[in-house]
N, C-alpha and C positions, 0 to 999 in steps of 0.2 A: 501301189496299193489299190485294190478295186473292191467295190461293194459286191459281196457274194450273195447276200440275201437277208431278208428280215422277216421274222415271225412275231408272234404275240409276246414271246419272252426274251428274245435275243436279236441282235443285229450282228452279222458276221462279215469280215473282210478277208480277202486273199492277198497275201504279201509275197511278191516275187514268184508267184505261181506255185508256191510250195508250202506256205505256212498259213493256217487258218487262225485268225485272231477274232475272238468273239466277245461281245460285251452284253452283259445282262441288262435288261431294261427296267429292272426293279428300282424304284425310286428311293426306298429306305436304304441308307448306306450300310447299316449293320446287317440287315437281311441280305443285301446284295453281296457283301463280302462272304457271309456264311454260305450262301448258295454256291458261290464259285469254289470255295475251299472244299465243300462237301462233294461237289461234282468231280473235282480233280481226284479226290480219294475214291469216289465211286468208279470212275473210268479205270483207274489202276486196278481195282478189284475185279471189274468185269473183264478186263484184258486177260486176267489169269484163268477165267473159266469159259470164255466164249470160243466156240469153234470157228467164228468168223472174225476178221479184223475189226477193231474198234479204235477210235481216236485215243491216243495215249498222250497225256499232258506233257507239253514242253516247258511251259512256265505259266504262272498266274500272277496277276496284280489284283489281289483281292479287293482292295479299297475302290478300284475302278470297275469291279465286276468283270474283269478280263481273264479269259482262259484261252491259251494258245496251244495248238497241236499241229503236227505236220499233216499235210493233206493226204488222205487216202486216195488211191487211184480209182477210176471208174466214173460212171455217169449216173446221176440220180434216176431211179427207175421211172419217176414221174415224167422225165424228159424223153423217155423212149416212146416211140409210136405205140399206141394202145394195142395194136394187133400183135406186137412182139413182146409184150410184158409177161405173158403167162407161161413161160418156159418151165417145164417140170423141175429142172435143176434149181431154179431160183426158189420156188415154193418149197422144195424139199430141203434146201439149205436153211431156209428160215424156220422150218419146222424143227430141224435139228438144233438150231440156236435156242428156240423156245424150250425144247426139251432139256437142254443144258441149264438154262436159267431156272426153270421151274423145278428141276430136280434138287437144286440147292436149297437147304433148309432156310425158310424165309427169315427166321430169327437171326441168322448170321448176317443179314443185310439190314436189319431194323435200325442199326445205329447210323446208317448211311442214307436211308430213304424213309419216307413216311408211308402210311397206308392211304390208298386212293381207291375206295370201293363203295360207291354210292348204291343205295337200294335201287332195284330195277324199277320200282314204281316212280322214283324220282327221275330216272333216265327217261321214262315214258312221258312224264309231265313236261320235262324240258323239251323233248322232241315235239310235243304238241305245240309249245310256244314257238319253236323254231320253224315248224311247218307254216305257221301264219306269216312268217317273214319270206319264205322261199316259194310259196305255193304258186305264185304267178309265173315262176320259171320252170315249173314241173309240167311236162306235157299232160294235156287233159286226160288222156287214156290211162295214165298211171295214178291219177289222184284218188279214185275210189279205192284202189288197193292200199295206198298209203293210209287213207282215212280208216279203213277197216283194221289195219294193223294198230293204229293209234287208239282204237276203241277196244282192243283185245287185252286180256290180262297179261302181265309180264311173266317171265319164268321165275322160279323160286330162287331165293338167295341162300342156297345150301351147297357149299363147296369149301374146300381148303384153299386159303389164299396162298399166293406164290410171289416171288420176286420176278418182275418182268420189265421189259423196255417201256411199255405203257404208252407208246405212240408209234407203233410199227407200221406206219403208212408208207407208201412207195416213195415219198419224198425223202425218206431217211434210209433208203436201201440203195447202195451203189452197186452197179453191175459193169462188167466188161462187155460192150456191145458186140465184140467179135466172137466171144466164146459163150455168152449168156451165163456167166458165172457171177456169183455175188462176191464183190471185192471189199465190202465193208458195210457196217451199219453205224450210222451217225446219230447225233443229237439224243443223248441219254438224259437230258435235263428233267424229263418227266418220269423217269424210272421210279417204280414204287412197288409196294406190296399190294397185289390186285387179284381180281378174278382171273384164273388161268385162261379163260375164254376170250378175254378182251382183245389181246393182240391178234388172236386168230380171227376175230371179227373184223379187224382192220384189213387183214390180208384178204378175207372174203369180199369185203367192200371194194377193195382196189383191184383185185386180180380175178375174182370170180369163183364159181363153185369148184371147178377142176383144181384150181390152186389150193383151195381150202382142203380138198380131199388129199392132195399130195402132201401138204404140210402136216396134216394129222397122221398120215401114213408114216411120215418120217419122224414123228414126235416120239413114239415108242415109250410112252410113259406107263409105268406100272403103278402109279400113285393116283392118277386122276382118271375119271370116267370120260373116255374120248367121245362117246355118243352124247353125253350131257354137255361137254365142251362145244361140240358141233351145234347143238340147239341154241345155246346161249350166244355163240359166235354170230349166228344169224340175227339174233335180237340186237346185238351191239352194232352190227353192220347196218341194219335198217335205221337205227337211231343216228349213228354217226354220219351217215351219208347226208342227212339233212343238215347237220352241223357243218360239214365240209362245204356244202352248197352255200350256206349263209356266209361262211368265211370267204369263199371266192367272190361272192357278190359284194361284201363289205369292203374287201381289200382291192378289188379289181383284178385279182389273179385268176384269169380265165382258165388256167390249166386245172385248178381245183373244181371249178364249175363243170368243165368238160368231162373230167373223169367221173364226177358224180352223176351227170346225166347219162353217161354210158352205163354206170353201175345200176341205174334204175331198171335196166332190162332184166337183170337176174334177181335184184332185191325186191322189186315190185313189178313183176311181169304183168303186162296189161292183158 
């Protein structure tokens, strides 16, 4: 058994190179058990609609906050060299995934997930606070652009909410480094009813403007305004990159800080 990784919500182990056993870090035993049971139900539901592989529960031990599933093949995209991350096929596949999730009537998933959709003004206020934490690590040339964004009004909160992954950063996307195809999407613990632009914002943050364009091109939604999604995705990307920087600094995980500093080039061009 080997420690696979640890985030804010879970710690995960790999057993015999094939089984992922994950434990929730929630301290309340009732809440911990409920979360694991609900996530197992959620993963089973997502597996039925996702065009990409997702973890399917093997077993749970609810009272321990334990969820186990067989390992999906592939390498986390965050561990791929930055220059090789933005293959069109990867972004296109993720756009198709979001199209499938967002096309599902949100009310069908409301008994499995909650709503996570804060007003944009609150996003901006939190980004201002986070900026004060990370400012010393941001190259001087980018700071005036960041500060101008933080002083600007946020986009309007006018859109139909959807069911989505709600944390579609590149650390949760698995790829085959030989073919550059997506082999799975993991960690659905934050899945929720959200703004359809949010996960596109994370793709833009981590993979850049060409990837966002390709993902939206593959989205093919006849329900949501793609141009409006694009505009809000930029807003989310600019806020969340500061959050990722803070996470990298606080946890000592340099790969989060490195990808965030790279993203400043397109999010806050000097």
